[in-house]
C-alpha positions as CSV (number, residue, x, y, z in Angstrom):
1,M,-50.3,-10.2,60.9
2,I,-46.5,-10.2,60.5
3,T,-44.7,-10.6,57.2
4,S,-41.6,-12.8,56.6
5,T,-39.4,-9.7,56.9
6,G,-40.8,-8.9,60.3
7,G,-43.0,-5.9,59.2
8,E,-46.6,-5.7,60.0
9,V,-49.2,-5.8,57.2
10,P,-51.7,-2.9,57.5
11,E,-55.1,-4.2,58.6
12,Q,-56.9,-3.1,55.4
13,Y,-54.5,-5.4,53.4
14,Q,-54.4,-8.5,55.6
15,T,-57.1,-10.4,53.7
16,L,-55.0,-10.0,50.5
17,W,-52.6,-12.5,52.1
18,T,-55.2,-15.1,52.9
19,S,-57.4,-14.8,49.8
20,S,-56.7,-16.1,46.4
21,A,-55.7,-13.7,43.7
22,D,-58.7,-14.6,41.5
23,F,-61.1,-14.2,44.4
24,T,-59.7,-10.7,45.1
25,A,-59.9,-9.8,41.4
26,V,-63.5,-10.9,40.9
27,H,-64.7,-9.4,44.2
28,S,-63.0,-6.1,43.5
29,I,-64.5,-5.6,40.0
30,Q,-67.8,-6.8,41.2
31,H,-67.9,-4.1,43.9
32,Q,-66.7,-1.4,41.4
33,I,-69.3,-2.4,38.8
34,V,-72.1,-2.3,41.4
35,K,-71.1,1.3,42.3
36,A,-71.4,2.2,38.7
37,V,-75.0,0.9,38.2
38,P,-76.7,4.3,38.5
39,L,-74.3,5.7,35.8
40,V,-75.6,3.2,33.2
41,V,-79.2,2.3,34.1
42,L,-82.1,3.9,35.9
43,S,-81.4,2.1,39.2
44,S,-79.6,2.5,42.5
45,S,-76.4,0.6,43.4
46,L,-78.5,-0.7,46.3
47,D,-80.8,-2.5,43.8
48,V,-78.0,-5.0,42.8
49,D,-75.4,-6.9,44.8
50,G,-73.0,-9.7,44.2
51,I,-71.3,-12.6,45.8
52,V,-68.1,-14.5,44.9
53,T,-67.8,-18.2,45.5
54,Q,-65.3,-20.9,44.9
55,K,-66.5,-24.0,43.0
56,E,-63.8,-26.7,42.8
57,T,-60.9,-24.9,41.1
58,R,-62.9,-22.0,39.8
59,T,-63.9,-18.6,41.2
60,I,-67.3,-17.5,40.2
61,G,-69.0,-14.1,40.7
62,Y,-72.7,-13.6,40.7
63,F,-74.7,-10.4,40.4
64,F,-78.3,-10.4,41.7
65,D,-81.1,-8.0,42.0
66,T,-81.9,-7.2,45.7
67,C,-85.5,-6.1,45.3
68,E,-88.4,-8.5,45.4
69,G,-89.0,-9.8,41.9
70,G,-85.9,-8.1,40.6
71,N,-85.7,-4.9,38.6
72,G,-83.3,-6.0,35.8
73,A,-80.2,-4.3,37.0
74,A,-78.2,-7.6,37.2
75,E,-79.4,-8.6,33.8
76,A,-78.3,-5.2,32.4
77,I,-74.8,-5.8,33.8
78,F,-74.7,-9.2,32.1
79,S,-76.0,-7.7,28.8
80,D,-73.7,-4.7,28.7
81,L,-70.6,-5.6,30.8
82,T,-68.1,-3.5,28.7
83,N,-70.1,-0.4,29.3
84,F,-70.5,-1.1,33.0
85,A,-66.8,-1.8,33.2
86,A,-65.9,1.5,31.5
87,K,-68.2,3.5,33.9
88,A,-66.9,1.7,36.9
89,Y,-63.3,2.4,35.8
90,A,-64.1,6.1,35.4
91,L,-65.8,6.3,38.8
92,A,-63.0,4.5,40.7
93,S,-60.1,6.1,38.9
94,E,-61.5,9.6,39.5
95,C,-61.9,8.9,43.3
96,D,-59.0,10.4,45.2
97,C,-58.8,7.7,47.9
98,E,-55.7,5.6,48.0
99,A,-57.0,2.0,48.5
100,G,-60.8,2.1,48.1
101,C,-63.6,3.8,50.0
102,P,-67.4,3.7,50.2
103,K,-67.7,5.9,47.1
104,C,-65.7,3.6,44.7
105,L,-65.2,0.1,46.3
106,H,-66.6,-0.7,49.8
107,S,-70.2,-1.6,50.4
108,T,-72.0,-1.6,53.7
109,G,-74.1,-4.6,52.6
110,C,-71.3,-6.8,51.3
111,P,-72.1,-10.4,52.2
112,Q,-68.4,-11.0,52.4
113,H,-67.7,-8.0,54.7
114,N,-65.5,-6.1,52.2
115,K,-62.7,-8.7,52.5
116,A,-60.2,-9.2,49.8
117,L,-60.8,-5.9,47.8
118,H,-58.0,-4.2,45.9
119,K,-58.9,-0.9,44.1
120,D,-55.9,-0.9,41.7
121,L,-56.4,-4.6,40.7
122,G,-60.0,-3.8,40.0
123,L,-59.0,-0.7,37.9
124,F,-56.6,-2.8,35.8
125,L,-59.2,-5.4,35.1
126,L,-62.0,-3.0,34.4
127,D,-59.8,-1.1,31.9
128,T,-59.1,-4.4,30.2
129,I,-62.8,-5.5,30.1
130,S,-63.9,-2.1,28.9
131,Q,-61.5,-2.3,25.9
132,V,-63.2,-5.5,24.6
133,A,-65.5,-4.7,21.7
């Protein structure tokens, strides 16, 4: 992919040019929150996942339990989002990677193939969410 100035966009950032800002924002914080699940509840980050979808003009993110019958991890995120956001912020901000890695952002099981993820945008939004009382 070539920019208007003739430079090439690095591969890991190419989907940021083709995805909407709200999709990238929701998808990023969703991944970061899933990574923080074991820091908040007695569960693995593999026990919950999420998907982001476009409905008309809205971008909607869903969390769901991945085990048969559910284990309550997705419900815990819904019930205590500010705490999950704070833990996700701490985990991602302490990671020494530059743009996101399997420890703080990327997921091997992502139904959307880790497209349109931005570590710093997620950090900004997680910090904002965690400040809400």
